[in-house]
N, C-alpha and C positions, 0 to 999 in steps of 0.2 A: 504494500500500500504506500502511495506517495503522500507527502505532506501537502496540505491545501496551498494553493497559490497565494502568495502574499500580494496584497494590493497596496497602493500608495496611501489610500485613505481607509480608515477603519470602517467597518460595516456599521451602518446606522440602524437604530431600532425602527421598526415600522411605525408609522404615525402620520399625522397631518402636518404638512409644512406650508408656510405661506411665502409667496414670492410676489414682489411688485414688478410689473412690467412698465418701464418708463423709456420711451423712445425705443431704441433697439437693445436696451440693457435690462438685465434681470437683477433685482436687488432682493436678496434673502437675508436671513438672520445673521449669517456670517459677516456680510458687509455692514449691516446695521450695527453689529457688535464692534466692528472695526471703527466706525464713526464714533461710537460711544467711548472706546478706548482712546481714540485720538483726542476727544474733548477732555477726558480725564488726564491723560499723560502730557498733552500739550505739544507733542511732536510725533511725526510719522515713525521715526526710529524707535521711540519709547513705546508707542502703541504696538508696533510690530513685535518688539521684544515681549510685551505683556501677552500677546496672542500666540507667541511661539512661531512666528513667520519671519521671513527675510524682509528687509526694508524694500527691496525691489518688488516683492510680491505685494506688500501693502500699498506701495505707490501705484502699482498697476491696477489694483482693485479700486483704489480711490479715484484714479484717473478715469477708469471705465465708468464709474458711477457718475462722475461729473459730466460726462458727455450727454446725459439726458436732461440736464438742467441749465437754464440760462444764467442764474445767479450762482456764485460760488457756494459749494457745500461746506467748505472749510478754507481757512487762510491762516497765516501765522498771526500771532497776537499783535505784533507791531503794526501790521497792515490793518488789522481790525480797528485798532485805535486811530490810526492815520486816516482811515475812511470815515471816522465818526460813528462807527457801529457799536461802540462799547464804552 
């Protein structure tokens, strides 16, 4: 008997999952959690570390989300203040 094939991602439990479809992009719980981590951590690199992913992966996910929105979903705190948003 051979060992089961290992996959990159762990198998998920069956259940209901919600995804938002915005423009050509899909936004699920993982991307929403990344945005929440970004808000909490204050930087992409810190949010990526909290979630156990690379900076490059986090940046890619954030960039792909942004494509569906006209206004920025996030920006650095200095720009936030500079624009008078905070």
